Structures are given as structure tokens and as C-alpha cells.
C-alpha positions as CSV (number, residue, x, y, z in Angstrom):
1,M,183.5,-15.4,67.4
2,E,180.1,-14.5,65.8
3,K,178.8,-16.7,63.0
4,L,177.9,-14.8,59.8
5,N,174.7,-15.8,58.1
6,K,175.1,-16.5,54.4
7,P,172.6,-14.7,52.2
8,T,170.2,-17.2,50.6
9,L,169.4,-17.0,47.0
10,V,165.8,-17.0,45.9
11,E,165.4,-18.4,42.4
12,K,162.9,-16.6,40.2
13,P,161.6,-18.0,36.9
14,A,163.9,-16.8,34.1
15,N,162.4,-13.9,32.1
16,K,159.0,-14.2,33.7
17,V,157.2,-11.1,32.7
18,P,154.0,-10.4,34.7
19,S,150.8,-10.1,32.8
20,V,149.0,-6.8,32.6
21,N,146.3,-8.3,34.8
22,E,148.9,-9.2,37.5
23,V,150.4,-5.7,37.4
24,M,147.1,-3.8,37.3
25,G,145.2,-6.2,39.6
26,R,142.1,-6.4,37.5
27,N,140.7,-8.5,34.7
28,L,141.3,-6.8,31.3
29,P,139.8,-8.1,28.1
30,E,141.8,-10.7,26.2
31,K,140.5,-9.5,22.8
32,K,137.9,-7.1,21.4
33,F,136.3,-7.1,18.0
34,R,134.5,-3.9,16.9
35,S,132.4,-3.0,13.9
36,G,130.9,0.4,14.0
37,A,129.1,0.8,17.4
38,V,128.9,-2.9,18.1
39,A,131.7,-4.8,19.9
40,A,132.3,-8.3,21.1
41,T,134.7,-8.6,24.0
42,I,136.5,-11.8,25.0
43,W,137.2,-12.3,28.7
44,S,139.6,-14.9,30.1
45,N,138.4,-16.2,33.5
46,S,139.4,-18.9,36.0
47,A,137.6,-20.9,38.6
48,V,137.9,-24.1,40.6
49,R,135.9,-27.2,39.5
50,D,136.2,-30.5,41.2
51,N,139.1,-29.0,43.2
52,K,141.0,-28.3,40.0
53,P,141.7,-24.8,38.6
54,V,140.1,-24.3,35.2
55,K,140.2,-21.5,32.7
56,Y,137.3,-20.5,30.5
57,R,136.3,-17.6,28.3
58,T,133.2,-15.5,28.1
59,I,132.1,-13.1,25.4
60,S,130.1,-9.9,26.0
61,L,128.3,-8.0,23.3
62,Q,127.7,-4.2,23.6
63,R,126.6,-1.3,21.5
64,S,128.0,2.1,22.1
65,Y,126.0,5.3,21.6
66,K,126.1,9.0,22.6
67,D,123.4,10.1,25.1
68,K,121.6,13.4,25.0
69,N,124.6,15.1,26.8
70,D,126.9,13.9,24.0
71,E,128.6,11.4,26.3
72,W,129.5,7.8,25.3
73,Q,127.4,5.1,26.9
74,S,127.1,1.4,26.2
75,T,124.2,-1.0,26.3
76,D,123.6,-4.7,25.6
77,S,120.3,-3.9,23.7
78,L,120.7,-4.0,19.9
79,R,118.6,-2.4,17.2
80,T,117.5,-4.4,14.2
81,S,120.1,-2.5,12.1
82,D,122.8,-3.6,14.6
83,L,122.3,-7.3,13.9
84,P,124.6,-7.7,10.8
85,R,127.4,-6.0,12.8
86,A,126.7,-8.2,15.8
87,I,126.9,-11.3,13.6
88,L,130.2,-10.2,12.2
89,V,131.9,-9.4,15.6
90,L,130.5,-12.6,17.2
91,Q,131.8,-14.7,14.2
92,K,135.2,-13.1,14.7
93,A,135.1,-13.7,18.4
94,Y,134.2,-17.4,17.8
95,E,137.0,-17.8,15.3
96,Y,139.5,-16.3,17.7
97,V,138.4,-18.6,20.6
98,A,138.3,-21.7,18.3
99,L,141.8,-21.0,17.0
100,N,143.2,-20.3,20.5
101,S,141.5,-22.8,22.7
102,E,144.1,-25.6,23.3
103,E,144.5,-24.7,26.9
104,I,141.1,-23.2,27.7
105,E,138.2,-25.3,29.0
106,E,135.3,-24.9,26.6
107,E,132.6,-26.5,28.7
108,S,130.4,-24.7,31.1
109,I,132.0,-24.6,34.6
110,Y,128.6,-24.7,36.3
């Protein structure tokens, strides 16, 4: 008589919803603050330091503008008149990071 193999159960974490990054396979911004044409974007990153995984955040600052063909572009160069808006979005980005940093490594990973 042939022996029947019992199906094995594979346990999955209960209610584990994959993140957008896991589904899309790319790094999406964690948060973005915008004032007019100036935006500060917070990125969540991970690396290995001393053989341990660490998480850290970076902030990028951009200014959007329309080119001569009326198409949107972005640059990291700011005009003098952009500085008040840059200060505002960077302050908001800092507040967000400071208030949500219990699990994120704040030191430089390099």
C-alpha cells in the first residue's frame, strides 16, 4: 500500500501586509513636505554596519519649475527667493524625523 504524504502547513505572520516598497520593488519616499515649488523629501534607507542591519533617513531638497517647453523639471539649485520656503519645508522634515525616530539610527552610517 502506498503511503500518502500529509500536506505541511506553512505558517505566515498574521495580518502581515506588505509595504508599498515590497510590492513595487522600489524605494518610495516616506514623507514629502512642499511649499510652492520647493519640496523636502524624506527617504527611509537601510544598510549594514558592523555586520548589523541599520535603518537611517536622508532628506533631499528640490525646486520644481517649468522649462521652455512648458514641461515640469526639478533642480537642487535654489534662488534667493526660494530660501524662506526651503527653511519651512526643511523645518517640517526635521520635526517629522525627530518625532518619528525611535527605531531609526540617526548617526551617519559611514
